[in-house]
N, C-alpha and C positions, 0 to 999 in steps of 0.2 A: 576288553581291549577293543573288540570290533565296534562296540557301541560308541566308544570315545572317537574312534576313527570316523564313524558315520556322522557324529556331531561335528567334528572338525571339517569334514567334507562339505556338509551343508552350510556351515558358517563361511567357508571359503567361497562356495558357490554364490552365496548372497552378496558377499563383499565384491566378488568379480562382477556380478550383475549390476550392483550399485555403481561401480567404477565405470562401467560401460554407459550407464544412463548419464552420469556426470560429464563424461567425455563428449557424449552426443549433445548435451545441453551447452557445453562450452563451444562446440562447433557451430551450433545454431546461433549463439550470441555473437560469435566472431563473424558470421555471415551477414548479420543485419547491422552490426556495429563494428565495421572493419577497422576503424581508427582507434579503437580502444578508449583510452582516457580522453582523447580529443572528441568530446561529445558534440553532436550537431546542435543547432539552434532548436528552440522549443517545438516549433511546428514539425520540422523534419524528425526530431526525436520521437514525437508522438506517432508519426507515420511508421517509423522503423519499429517502434514497440508493437504497434498493431499487427504489422506483418510478422514479427517474431512470434506473437501470440498465436496467430493462425498456423504458422509453421510447426510450432511445438505441439499443438493439438493433433496434427496429422502424424507426428513422429512417434507418439507413444499411444499404445492401445489400452494398456492397463491404467486404471485410475491412480494407483499407488506410484507407478512409474511417471505419470504425468505430474503428480504432485512433487516428486523428487526433482524432476527435470525443471519444472517451473521455479521452484525455490532456488535451484542452482543459478538459473538465469537472473533472478531478482538479486541474488547475492553478488553476482559479478557486476551487474549494472550499478548496484548501490556502492560497490567498491570504486567503480569509475567515478561516480558522482562525488564520493567523499574525497578522493584524491584530487579531483578537479575543483573542489570547493564550489560546486554548482548547486543551484536551488531546484534543479529538475528532480523528478521522482517518477517511478513506474506508475502507469495509469491503472493497472489491473491487479486484483488480489484474488486468491482462491478463497471462496467462502463455503464452509461446510454447513449444510442444513440437514443434519441427521436427526430424525425423530427419536425421542426418548424411548428406550425399551420399556414396554409395559411389564409390570410384575404379574399381570394376569394372562400368562401364556399357558400352553397346554400342559407343560410340566407342573406349573403351579396349581392348576386345577386338579390334577391327579393327586398332588401332595396335599392340597387343601381338603379334598374328599377323604383321604386317608386320615388326616388329623382330626377331621370332624367325627369320624368313627371312634378314634382314640378318645376324644373329649367326651363323647356321649357315654362310652363305656365307663370311663373314669368317674364322671359325675353321677351316673346311676349307682355306681359302687359306693361312693362316699355318702350319698344320700341314705343308703341303707345301713352301712356299717357305722358311719359317724365317728364318734370318739373311740371306737374300738381299734382304730389304726395304730400301728406302732410308729416310732419316731421317724424312720426312713420314709414310710408312706406319707406321713404328715408333711415332711420336708418336700416330697414330690408334689403333694397336693398344693402346698403354698406356691411352688414355682408355676404349676399349671394354672392356678387361679390368678397369679401375678400376670401371666401372659394373656389369659383369656378373659378374665373378669376385670382386671385393672388396665388392660390394653397395652401392656409393655411388651411389644413384639420385637424389640430391638435386642439382638443377642448380646451386645455389649452391656446393656442394662441388666439383662438376666444374669450374666456372669458377676457383675458388681453386686447385685442383690443376693445371689447365692453366697458370695463372700461375706456379706453383712449378716446373713442368716447363721453363719458359723459362729458368730460372736453375739454381741448384744445389740439389738435393734434400737435405733434412736428415732422413734416416731414422733411426729409433731402434727399439730392441727391448726387450720385456719378456716374460718367460716364454716365450721362443722365438716370440713373435708380433711381427712388424715392423709399424710404423705411421708415419704422417706427421701432423704437426699443421698444421691449416689454419685461417686466420683468416677469418671471415665478417663483412663490413661491411653486409650487406643488412638491411632492416627486417624486423620480425617475429620477431627472436631476442632472448632475454635475453643479457646479458653473463654470463660465468662465470669469468673470470680477472681478478684485480686486480693490476695492475702498479704501480710507484711513481708513474707519471705518469697512467695512465688504466686503464679497465676494457675488456676485449675479449671477443669471442665466439670461442672456439677449440675446434675439433672434432679429435678424434684419429680418423684413418681407418686401420683395420687392413688391410694389403695382403695379398692372396692370393699364394702363391708364383708363380702364373702372371703376376700383375702385376709381381712382382719380376723375373721372367725377361725380360719385355719392357723393363723399366728397364735391366737389364744389357745388353741389345742396344743400347739408346739410348746408353749410356756409350761403346760402341765406335765410334759414328759421330758423336758430338756435336762432335768437333773437326774434322770434315770441312768444307771451305769451303762445299760445296753446302748442308749442313744449317745452318751458321751464317748463310748469306745468306737462308735461307728465313724468311719472316715467320710467327712462331708465332701461331696464333689464341688469343685470350683472351676475346673477347666472345661472347655467347650465339649471335648469328647466324652468326659465322664458325665457331664450334665445331660448331653444328648442321650447317653445310654440309660440314665435314670428316668428321664421323661418318657422314653419309648420302651421301657422295661416290659417284656412280655408281649409286645405288639409287633416286633420286627418281622416275625414270620407270618402272623395273621394279616398284617397290612404291609405288603411289600412295596407299596408306593409311597410310604412315609419318607420324608426328606432325610437324607443321610448326613446332614450337618446341622449344627445348632442354629446357624444363621437362617438356613432355608426352612427349618422346622418352625422357627418363630414367625417368619414371614407367612407361612402357610396357615398360621393361626388366625389371620384377619378374616378368613372365611367364617370362623366360629363367631368372632365378634359381631360380624354383620348379621348373623342369624339369631343373636340373643334377643329375647322378647323386649319390645318397646325401645330398641336401640336404633338410632338413625345417625350414622356418622359418615361424613362425606370423604371422598377419596384423598383430599389433601391432608386431613387429620389422620387418616389411616396410614398414609405414607410417612407422616411424622411418627406414628406409633412404631413403624418398622425401622425407623432411622434413615429412610431415604431422604426425607425432608428434615434438615437439621434446624432445630429451633431451640433457643437457649433460655433457661430459667432465670428468674430474678434472684439476686442475693437474698439470703434469709431475712436480714434486717430490713431490706427494702420491701419484701413480700409482707412482712409483719405490719407495715404501715397501713395496709389495706384494711386492717382490723383494729389497730390501736390508735392510729392517727395523732400522735403527739407532735407538737412543734414548740420550739423554744421561743421565749419572749425576747424581742429586741426592742429596747427602749431608747438607747443612745443613737444620735444621728449617725448616718452612714454616708459614704461617699460613692459616687458613680465614676468620677473621672480621676480621683487620686488613688493610685495603686501603690500600696506599701509592699515592697518585695523584700522579704527577710534575707539578710546576708550576714556572713561573718565579718566583723569589723577588722579591717587590715591594720596591723600594728605599725606598719610603715606609712607615714603621712606624706602629704604633698606629692603624690604620684598620679600621673595621668594615665588613662587607658592607652595601652600600646596599639598603634594603628595596625590594621590587618596585614598590610604589606610587610611592616617591620617584624610583626610576630611570626609571619611565615619564614622570613629570613632567619630569625633567631632559632626557630624550631628546626629548620633545615641544618643550621650550623650545629645544634645540639646533637643531631642524629648522625652527623658526618664523622668518619674516621680521619685521623690526622695523617695517615700514611706511614706512621712509624710503629704504632702499637694498635693491635686489634681492639675495637670497642667492646667492653664487657657489659653484661647486664647491669652490674652494680654501677659502673661509670655512667651508663645511659640513664638509669634511674636518678642518679645524683644530678646529672646535667638537666634533666627535665624538671626535677624538684627546684633546682636553682632558678630556672626560667620562671617558674610559678611564683617564687619568693621575691624576685627582683622587680616584677612589673605588676601593675594593676591591670587585670585582664577582663575583657568582656565575657558575658555568659557563654557565647559561642566558643571563645578561645579556651575558657576554663573547662568546658565540657570536653572538647577535643583533647586537651592536655591531660585531663583526668583519665580519659579512656586509654590514651597511649601509655600512661604510667601503669594502669592496671594490666595492660597487655604485656608490658615489659617484665612483669614478674614471672610470666610463663613462656614468653616467646623470645627468640633470638633477636639481637639488634637488627640483623638483616631483614627479618620478618616485619619488625616495626617500621623500618624504612620503606618496605613495600606497602604497608598500610598507609603510611604518610603520603606516598606518591599517588596512591589510589584515591584517597579520601580528602586529605587536608585542604588542598587548594580549592576544590569544589565547595566543600562545606563552608569555608571561611568567606568565599565570594558570595554565595547565594543566601547564606544565613543573615547577611547584613540587612536584607529587605524584610525581615520578620522580627516581631517582638517576641523573642523566645521565652521571656519570663511569664507571659500570659498567653502563649500560643495555644490554639485549640487543635483537636485531632485532625480535622480536615486540612487546616493550614500546614500542619506537620507533614501530612501525606503529600500535599502539593509541593512542599520544599524537597522532599526526597525524590519525588517524580521528576522535578527539575534537574536534580543532580544526575539521575539515571538517563534522562532524555538527552543530556549534554555529553553522554558517553557514546563513542562511535559504534563499537562492535558488540555483538551479542554476548560474546565471552566476557568482555569487560563489564557489560551491564550486570551479568550474573555475579561477577566477582565483587563489584561495587555493592550490589544488593545484599550479598552475604556480609560484607563489612558493616553496612548500614543497620542490618538486623542486630548484630552484636553491639554496635555503637548505641543504637536506640534503647536496647535493653538496659545498658549501663546508665544512659541519660535519664530514663524513666525511674530507675531505682535511686540514683544519687541526686538528680536535679529536678525531679518531679515533672518530667515531660509527660504528655498524655499518652496513654496506651492506644495502640492502633487497632481498628476494627477490620482492616484489610491488610493483606500481605503487601509488602513494599513493592515487590516485583513478582510477576506471574511465575517465574522460574524458581522462586524461593520455596524451600521445603519446610520452613518454620511455621508454627501455628499462628494464625491471626487471633486477635482478641475481640470478642463481642462485648462491649461495655454495656451489659444488660442493666437497665434501670427504668423505673416507672415512677412518674410524679402523680401522687394521689390528689384528689380535689382539695382536701384540707391544706396540703402543703402548697398547692398552687395559689389558693386564696391568701395564704400567709406570704407568699412571694409577692403577690400584687400589693398586699398591705405594706410590705417592707419598702416598696417604691415611695410610699408617702412620706417616709422619714429620711429620704435622701436630702442632704443639706447643700449640694452644689448643683441642683437643677431647679428651675422654676416649675410652677404647677402645670404649665402647658407641656413642658418637656417630660414631666412625670407621666402625664396622660399618654404622651407619645410612646414612652418606654413601656407603659402598661399595654398599649395597643400592640406593640411588637411582640411582647410575651404572649398575649392572648392569641394572636394570629398563628404564631408558631405552635402553641400548645393545642389549639383546636384544629388547625388546618394541616399541621405536619410540615410546614415550610422550613427549609434550611435557613440558617441565620443570614447567609448571603442572598437568599431569595426574598426574605422579608424586607431587608434594608434597601433593596434596589427597586421596590415596587413604585411605580409612577401612578399618578392620578389616571392616566389613560389606560393603565392595566387593570383598573377596577371598574367593572360594569355598573352603570347606574340603573339598578333593578332591585327588586325585593331580595333576590338571591345574592347579588353583588359578586358575580363570578370574578375570580382573580386569574389573570393571564400571566403565567410564569414564563417570561421570554427574555432573551438577551437584549440589553440596551447599553446606553453609554455609561451606566453605573456599575455594570458587572455582567459576566457571562454565566450561562447555565453550566452545571456540572457535566451533563451529558445530553445527547439528543433526546433521551427519554424524559428529561427534565422539562421540556416544552409541553405545557399542559394547562388545563383550566381547572380551578378548584373553587367550590362554593364557599362563601364566607359566612353570611348572616345565619343560615340555618344551623351552622355548627356552633354558634355562640349562645351562651346563656344570656338572659335578659339584661343583667347588669353589665356584662361584658359587651354586649351589642351597643349599649348606651355609650360606653367609653370609646369604642372604635368609631361609631358614627360621629361623635363629637370631634374627635381628632381629624377624621377625614373631612368633616364639614369645614373646620378651620383651615385645613390645607387647601381646599377648593376656593374658599373665600379669599385666601392669601394669594392665590394665583390670579393676580389682577390682569395680567396680559393674556390669560386664558390659553397658555401654551400647551397644557395637558401633558407636557413632558416633565413637569415638575415632580419631585419626589413626594410621595404620599406621606411618608413618615420621616420628617427631618427635624433637626434640633436647632433651637435658637435662631440667631441672625444668619447663620451659615446654612440655610436649608437647601442649597444647591449641592451639598456634599453629603453622601450617606453617613449614617451614624457609624462611629468607629466600632467595628465588630469585635475588636479586642476588648474594649471597655465593656461592651454588651456581654460578651462571653464571660469575662472575669467577674462582673457583678453578679450575673445569674448563677454561676458556679459557686461563688463565695456565699451567697445568700441561701441557696438550696442546702449547702453543707452546714451552714450555721443554724438554719431553722430545723433541719431534720436530725443533725448529729451524725449523718452518713457522709463518708468522704469519697464516694465514687460519682456523685452527681456532677454533670456538666450541662451546658446549654442544650446540647444535642438531645438530651433526654426529654425535652419538650416534644421533639419530633417522634422519638420512640413512643412516648405516651399516646400521641394522636393515632399512630398506626396500630398499636396494640389495642387501643380502645375500639377502633373500627373492626378489628377481628372479633372482639367480644360481641359487638353489636350484630355482626353477621352470623355468628355461630349460636348465640344464646337468645332465645325468644324473650326471656325476662332478665336481661343483663343488668338492669338497674336494681332489681330486687336481689339479685345474686351478689353483685359487687358494686354497691352504690358509690364507693370511693373511686371506682375506675370508670363507671358510666353514669353521668349525671342526668341523662335524658330519659324521658318517659318512653314507653313502648311505641306510641304513635310518632314521636319525634324521631326515634331510631329508624322506624320504617320509612319515614320521609327522607332521612339522610341517605339510607341505603339505596332508595329508589333514585335519588339524585346522582349517586356515584356509579351504580351498576345497572340501573333500569329494572325491568320486571324479571329478568332472567336470573335465577340463582346459580346457574351452571358456571358462569365465568366471574364469580364475585372476587375471587382472589386475584385474577388478572385486572379487575377493575380497581382493586385496592392498590395494586402495583402501579397502575396508570395514575391513580390519584396522588401517590407520593413520589412519582417521578422515577420509577424503575421500569425496565423493559420486561421483566417477568417476576413472578412471586417468589422465586428462589432467594433473592436478596432480602425480601421482606421476612421470610422465615429465618434466615441465618443471622439477621441483624436486628430486626425490629419487632417481631412477634414474640412476646414473652409470656403469653398465657396459653400456648398450645397444650402444655401439660395440664393446666387446670381445666381447659375445655374438654379434653379427652376424659379426664377423671369425672367431671361433672356429668357428662352425657352417659357414661357407663353406670353412674350411681342411680340413674333412673330405670335401671333394668327391673322388669317385672319378675317376681318370684312365683312362677307357675308350679309350685310344689305344695305338698301338704304341710300342716303344722308339725307333724312328726318329723318330716324331712328337714324342716327348718331347725328343729331342735338337734337332729343328728348332725347337721352341718355346723352346729355351734353358734348360730346367729344370736340366740338369746335363750333365756329360761322359758319353760313352758308357760308360766304365768304371764310373762312379758309378751310372748307371741300371741297368747289368747286375747290379751287386752288390745293389742293392735288389730287382731282379726275382728273383734267385736265392734271396734270403733270405725272400721272401714266401711265405705258405701257398698251396698249390695252389688255383687257381680264384679267388683274391681279387685284385682290382685294386690298383694302387698308389694312395695317397692324396696329395693335393697337399701336405699338411703334411710329408710325408717329405722333401721337397726344401728345406724352409725353412732347415735348418742350412747346407746347401751354399751357397745363395744369399746368406745373411747373411754368410758368410765371403768370398764373391767380391765383394760390394758394400761390404765393410768397414763394416757397420752396427754402431754402438756401443750399449752398454747405457745406459739412462738413469740419471742420478745422482739421489741423494735430495734434495740441496739445490743451489741455483743455482750456487754456486762450486765444487761438486764435492768439497769438503773432507769428510773422514771424521768421523763422530761415534762416540764410544766406546760400545760395547754396555753396556746396563745389566742386570745380573743381578737379576731380581726376587726370586729366592729368597734372595740374599744380603741384600737390603734387609729382608726379613722376619726373617732370622736376627739382623740387626743391632739390631732393635727389642727393647728389654727387655719382659718380660711386665709388664702393668699390672693394678692391682687393679680390681675391678668398680666401676661408677660409683656416685655418691651416690644417684641415683634408683633404681637396681636394689637397693641396700642398703635403701632406705626401703620399697620394694614388698615385699621379702622379709620384713622385720621386721613390716610391716603384716599380712602373711598369717600369720606366726607368732602375732601378737597375736590373730588371728581363730581360732586353734586348729589350724592346719596343722602337720604334722610337719616339722621342719627337714631331715630326711633326704630326704623327698619333694621339698622345694623345691630341695635340692642337685642332685637328679637333673634336675628341670625346667629350672633355670637354668644347669646345667653349671658350678657353682661348688663348690669344695672344701667338704666338710661342716665341716671345722675352722674355716674362715673364717666361715661362717654362725654357728657356735657362738660364736666370739669376738665377733661383732657382738651377738649376743643377750645374752651375759654382760655386755658393756660397757654395753648399753642398760639392763639391769636395775640394774647397779651405779651408773650415773649418776643413776638415779631415787632412789637411797638417800642421795644428798648432801642434807643438810637444813640449814635455818637454825637459829638459836639457839632458836627456838620449836618446833622439831621438824617443821616443814613442808618438803616437798620444794622444793629450790631451782629445779629445772628444770621448766618447764611441759611437760605431756604432753597428747596428744590423747585425750580421753575418760578412761578409767581405765587406759590402757595405759602404754607407756614410750617413745612416739615424740613428738617435738616437732610442733606443728601447722605445716603448710605455709603460706606466704604465700598469701592468697586473691586479691589484686589482680593483674591482668594486668601492670600497669606494674611492680609489685614483683618479679614472677617474671622479667620481662625484665632488670631491674636485677640481680637475684640471679644470673642466668645469666652476665651480664657479669662480676660479681664473682668467680664461681667460675673463669671462664676466666683472669682476671688472677692469682688466687691460684695456680692450677695452674702458670702460667708462672714465677711468682716463687718458688715453694716450694723449688725445687732450689737457689736461691741464698741463701735466708734461712730454711731450714727450722727451725733451732734457735729463732730468735726467734718464728716463727709458732707453733710447738708450745708455747712458753712462754706466749704470750698466750691461746692456746686453753685451756690448763689454768687460767690465772688467771680467765678469763671464766666457766668452768664452776663455779668455786668462789665467784664473787662476783656472781651474778645471783639474781633472785627471780622466781617464777612470777606474783606479783601485780603486779610492775612491769616495764616494758620497759627493757632496758639493762643496763649493767654498773656495779657500785658500786666507787668508789675512795676510799680513805682517805689516800692519799699522792700528792702532785703528781708525784713522780718516776715512779710507776707509770702515771699517766694520760699523761704525756708519752711514756713508752716504748710504751704501747698505741697512741696516735694515730700516732706515728712509724712503728711497725711496719706499720700499714695505710695509710700515706700513699701508697703506690704504686697503691692501688686506690680508696680512699675519700677524696675531697677534704674539706676542713674545713667547707664549706658544707652537707655532708650530715649532719654531727654536730649534736647539741644537748647542752648541759650543764645539768643541774639541780643547783643548789647547796644545801648544807645548812650552816647556822650559819657563814656565810662572812664576815659583816661584821666581826667582832671576832676572827677566827681568827688564830693566831700565824703561819701560813704563807700568809696572804692573798695576798701579792705573788707567791709561788711558784705558787700556784693560778692566779692571773690570767695569768701568763706561760704556764702549761701549756695553758690553753684559749683563748689569744689567737686571735682570728679566728673563733671558734666561737660560735654563738648560745647565750646563757645565760639561764636562768630561775631565779628564786629560789623555792625550795620551802619552806624553813624559815629564818626569820631568827634570828640569834643575839641574845641579851639583852645589853644594855650593862652590866648589874649582875651578870651571871652569871659562871661560871667560864670563863676563856679556853681555847678548844679549838683543835684543828688544822684543823677544817673537813672536809667531804667532798663528793663530787659523784657523780652518777649520769650516765654517758655513754650517751645514747640515739641511735638512728639515726632521722633524719627520714623519714617516709613519702614515697614518690615522688609521691603524689597528695595531699599534706598540705593544700594550700590549699582544694581542693574539699571534702575531708572535714571541715575545720574549719568551713567555711560551712554544710555540710549538718547537722553535729551540734552546731553552736554551741559548739565547744571552742576553747581557746587553743593547743592543740598536738595533734599526732597522730603517734605514733611507729610504727616498723616493727619487726616481729619477725624480719626476714630474717637479720640478722647472728647473733642468738642461735640461730636455726634452723640456720644453716650451721655454727656452732661446736659446737652440740650433735651434729649428724650427723658432723662431723669427729672429735669425741671418740669416738663410737661406732665409727667405722671405724679409727681410728688407735691407740687405746690398746692396748698389747701385754700389759698386766697388769691385774688388777682395780683399779678406782679406790678409793683409800682414802677 
């Protein structure tokens, strides 16, 4: 009782002390801001805040009291700001720079020395007794070898391994390295493997041949009755008792918990012969640095390397989103505002009868059935329906008030059907940032976690690698993945069979993929690169900085990254060619132009949703694995750097992960981290845009397990042949053969026994995909041979002719752009000849820029977007209807005028043919017809049928007493921004020059002979 009273007394004392601090902070705030909500102007506010800060530092002596008082002052001021709807904010924040606690303290040193003595005694004993041990001793030996020889000093892994030892071990092998996969359920870990039902945390632990030898011994006694009746320890306390059995009294400094005992074992690992492991990997071994393994089928790709063959044309810009066909036809998507009203009405009680769960579910289901909903609306409604099965209607109304309005408002700005992980996080952060108080932020974050779990499961939203909000207790997900060299080559090859991009755009797409895969840039960082951000040097340093095309993710994202040294020769050729064309296209030499742009609209970054969706789809199609996303290009680059820094012969060990020779690896590492090996992990963090290596370990390093196992497999066995036999490493004959073949004076290495033990334990190689079925290999070179050579793009043609018009020699341009001189000469001849086409009055028919021979480009951003889409559609349709398209191009060039927009028609049949030919790309509501002398025309009915459904304007009326004529029309293209331009310029119409520009350029590029 007295103990309880003492606890209560101390709790009351702490509460009283905290209350006094808060009261003092409120008095200080009132002293410096006496008007409360009526905040002063910005300058006076800053002065008052500075004086408050000085006063509060004098008022509290304890750091904890200062922190509590300061936070209370900030809370009060923020409340004033929120109520006043002001843009002011406190100028100061408390920043804690507390050094990380080292594991190598005095206590650890004592425990490490004690464990070293335990290990020495145990290893000497097993060398002498060997296979004479009973089952319990072998079980203990396996665990000690697992900790000391296999480097698994993480107590969670030891417990998981002990549990596996109690049953049947599922060992696997890759690149002659044996490992076991262990599932961890403990808190503090991200999940890294997504199964059909749930996400899990799975670690691969690579086993030393010494550990395998003890497992082989266990297999020989596990069927004995004595071993089967022995209760295997699986809890921390029983495992600690087994490992320290007989040594607690002899070694009083031994750690008293399994966790500390495992950590103290790293001293043994460091002392093993021929073992050199740095502190970062040792801390990974103890679990202090969290790093997550690859999924098994992804890991297997490093050995088997299959890719599926893709022969049919694929699309970059057309995204087919599967959905269930709605049985109710002719319904439009319900506007967000109306949907919110309907949803609120469905959740509201009528005041007469209490709303039941069944009635609520019926009402929500009715809402879903009556309207065609957007993906954002369907996701929200589906989640509320799910919650209505277990929650009261009042709880559902609370969820609705917390989440619905924000979700519906902000989700409108995102394409949820193809959204990537980073954009998903940005959306959630927007929702939370627009929530005023800390408590409300936490409540919303809790709802969003539940909501996103349902959306990921039912609507295939991406899993998140970060927690939505720092106050959240749910596990984040590390989407572990690595793209091997074979798969990346197949990805680049798949770009060649895209049917809605020209060859220049394909090369640009390949360049984006290459830069992200080799340099580790985020998708938003690649697409916003400007020519001024790329240094003109042999290294071609990339400057990742904020610009008009996008912001950096964080302050640490501002950095410089080497480009050319990281590229393979064929990749360097592609990137150089793309950058060369971009520089040559920058006629005005502004340097702010995008380095990697598409088509005619190069002033706008590539759509990252299309880029992300294409990459994700192709990686999954080629590999057969459904976890790949665009961000795994970045994962691969950062994991590859870790392998290069840790393994001297990385290419020989894992050629599918590291394609560089040793000399190139050394050059790259020197560029990134200099000569010092001490801060290499901080250099990698700086290279990939993070403030410290912790983020790299927890999200991007996926080979820490392999590195640890590989380094420990190099352990020298400074023991006799008899001891090796006693340890169970191999037969006497096998040991003798190895000893006879080794160089004089050099000891045997543990790895030399791996092949023998794998054979004896019947360890199987891992398969690439879950069902083990084979995937046909894809020959990338055959894909490239299969692709026909394509003409240069329309944009390149325009740039070249523009420079010829400026006085440059076509032969020089042929060399710069790597285009046949005859092709450029043909373009030039055609452009000149097209300008010679004249009207009856002798004026040129085709409009030209300045006094040259090129048509003026559309200036509006909307028009350039529309024109890009039109070009894509014509490119796809041309092979099926090229004869008709060529015919209408020739007709348009002969029947246009530089003073008027559009194409002139004197026959209704020609108009019908022209409109029908372009019907696949240009809808009727995009056209406009201007009529001439139509009222009394002899073919009036035919004309009206020809332009039926198209807006018409009378330009010239026919006379009732004049001669009857056939009539004529001019077909114009309506501008994408027509309404706004009409209001601004007070005009009754506003036409576009996009179609005439396109047909003019098509004539320049396609005409094979001089135009008559």
